[in-house]
C-alpha positions as CSV (number, residue, x, y, z in Angstrom):
1,M,-0.1,0.0,0.0
2,S,1.4,3.5,-0.8
3,A,1.3,6.5,1.4
4,I,-1.5,8.9,0.9
5,P,-0.3,12.0,-1.0
6,S,0.6,14.8,1.3
7,F,-0.6,18.4,0.7
8,S,0.5,21.7,1.5
9,S,-2.9,23.3,1.0
10,T,-5.9,22.4,2.8
11,A,-9.6,22.3,1.4
12,S,-12.7,23.1,3.5
13,R,-15.7,20.5,3.2
14,L,-17.6,23.5,1.8
15,A,-14.9,23.8,-1.0
16,V,-15.3,20.2,-1.9
17,I,-19.2,20.6,-2.0
18,D,-18.8,23.8,-4.1
19,A,-16.5,21.9,-6.5
20,A,-18.8,19.0,-6.8
21,R,-21.9,21.5,-7.6
22,A,-20.0,22.9,-10.3
23,W,-20.3,19.4,-12.3
24,L,-24.1,19.5,-11.9
25,G,-25.7,18.9,-15.3
26,T,-22.4,17.4,-16.7
27,P,-23.8,14.6,-19.2
28,Y,-23.0,11.0,-18.1
29,V,-20.3,9.9,-20.4
30,H,-18.2,6.7,-19.4
31,Q,-14.7,7.0,-18.4
32,A,-14.9,10.7,-18.8
33,S,-13.7,13.5,-16.7
34,A,-14.5,16.9,-18.1
35,K,-16.6,19.4,-16.5
36,G,-19.7,20.4,-18.8
37,A,-18.7,17.8,-21.3
38,G,-19.2,14.4,-19.6
39,C,-18.1,12.3,-16.8
40,D,-18.9,9.2,-15.0
41,C,-19.0,8.8,-11.1
42,L,-15.0,8.3,-11.0
43,G,-14.8,11.1,-13.4
44,L,-16.7,13.4,-11.1
45,V,-14.6,12.4,-8.0
46,R,-11.3,12.9,-10.3
47,G,-12.5,16.2,-11.5
48,V,-12.9,17.6,-7.9
49,W,-9.5,16.4,-7.1
50,R,-8.2,18.4,-9.9
51,D,-10.2,21.4,-8.7
52,L,-8.8,20.9,-5.3
53,Y,-5.4,20.1,-5.8
54,G,-4.2,20.1,-9.6
55,A,-2.9,16.9,-11.0
56,E,-4.5,13.7,-10.1
57,P,-2.5,11.2,-7.7
58,E,-3.1,8.4,-10.4
59,R,-4.9,7.9,-13.7
60,P,-7.2,4.8,-13.6
61,P,-6.7,2.2,-16.4
62,A,-9.4,1.9,-19.2
63,Y,-12.4,0.2,-17.7
64,T,-15.9,-1.1,-19.2
65,P,-19.1,-0.5,-17.3
66,D,-19.0,-4.3,-16.4
67,W,-15.3,-4.3,-15.5
68,P,-15.8,-4.6,-11.6
69,E,-18.2,-7.7,-12.0
70,R,-15.5,-9.6,-14.3
71,H,-12.6,-8.5,-12.2
72,W,-14.5,-9.4,-8.9
73,K,-15.1,-13.0,-10.4
74,R,-11.7,-13.3,-11.7
75,T,-9.6,-12.2,-8.5
76,A,-12.1,-13.6,-5.8
77,G,-13.2,-10.4,-4.4
78,G,-10.8,-7.8,-5.7
79,E,-11.7,-4.3,-4.9
80,T,-10.2,-1.8,-7.4
81,L,-12.4,1.3,-6.6
82,L,-11.8,0.6,-2.8
83,A,-8.2,-0.2,-3.2
84,A,-7.8,3.2,-5.3
85,A,-9.7,5.4,-2.5
86,R,-7.7,3.9,0.2
87,R,-4.3,4.7,-1.8
88,N,-5.3,8.1,-2.1
89,M,-7.8,9.4,0.4
90,I,-8.3,9.1,4.1
91,E,-10.6,6.2,5.2
92,R,-13.2,7.0,7.8
93,P,-13.4,3.4,9.5
94,D,-16.7,4.3,11.2
95,K,-18.6,4.8,7.8
96,N,-20.1,7.8,9.4
97,F,-20.3,10.5,6.9
98,E,-20.3,14.3,6.8
99,P,-20.7,16.6,3.6
100,G,-17.5,16.7,1.7
101,D,-16.8,13.1,2.2
102,V,-16.5,10.8,-0.7
103,L,-18.8,7.6,-0.7
104,V,-18.0,4.4,-2.4
105,F,-20.9,2.1,-2.9
106,R,-21.7,-1.7,-3.7
107,V,-24.7,-1.5,-6.0
108,D,-25.1,-5.3,-5.5
109,R,-24.5,-6.0,-1.8
110,A,-22.8,-9.1,-2.4
111,G,-20.6,-7.6,-5.4
112,P,-17.6,-5.4,-5.8
113,A,-17.5,-1.5,-5.0
114,K,-18.4,0.3,-8.2
115,H,-20.1,3.5,-7.7
116,C,-18.9,6.8,-5.8
117,G,-20.2,10.1,-5.2
118,I,-19.4,13.3,-2.8
119,V,-21.8,13.9,0.4
120,S,-23.5,17.4,-0.2
121,G,-25.8,17.5,2.8
122,E,-27.3,15.4,5.5
123,D,-29.3,13.4,3.1
124,Q,-28.0,14.3,-0.2
125,F,-25.2,13.3,-2.3
126,I,-23.7,14.4,-5.7
127,H,-22.7,11.8,-8.6
128,A,-22.8,10.9,-12.0
129,Y,-26.0,8.9,-12.9
130,A,-25.6,6.6,-15.7
131,G,-27.8,7.4,-18.8
132,R,-28.3,11.0,-17.3
133,A,-25.9,13.5,-16.1
134,V,-24.2,14.5,-12.7
135,V,-27.0,15.2,-10.3
136,E,-27.7,15.7,-6.6
137,S,-29.7,12.7,-5.0
138,W,-31.4,12.0,-2.1
139,L,-29.2,9.5,0.0
140,N,-31.9,7.2,1.1
141,R,-32.0,4.1,2.7
142,W,-31.1,2.0,-0.5
143,W,-28.0,4.0,-1.1
144,R,-26.9,4.1,2.7
145,E,-27.3,0.4,3.1
146,R,-24.7,-0.2,0.2
147,I,-21.9,2.3,1.3
148,A,-18.8,0.2,1.2
149,G,-16.3,3.1,2.3
150,V,-16.2,6.5,3.3
151,F,-13.1,8.9,2.4
152,L,-12.1,12.2,3.2
153,F,-10.1,14.2,0.4
154,P,-6.5,14.6,1.9
155,G,-5.8,18.0,3.5
156,T,-9.7,18.7,4.1
157,E,-10.1,20.3,7.4
158,E,-12.5,18.8,9.7
């Protein structure tokens, strides 16, 4: 496991939320990460990272929409998205979250983590919704029951 990047600058939780909200309405485009032009859920988090810090800590490999499932079966539980979040962000082990945190989800409770978003309020999060756009959604029971990890952008002030 590599060390979490260190930053000389800090970001407030409000800055994280403001950066995420600037992506609202960006069309869903698989593997993209361009504000206003297109992104997927990972592209949104990558874009907010760039807005906060500049360069990304790592670039994801090319992936297909079903890649997590195929990789999961092949590696008996490989968690690529969670592993990348753990390498580059600060994990909150209690799974309690606050606005500005990044949530990683298992869409299928028994499957791999494959979706992510940014908490924007007590009951809301911002994510790229397949087939639509970046939206702010209600963080309802369905989503809450599928949280696989809660992460804080490094350098974010508590």
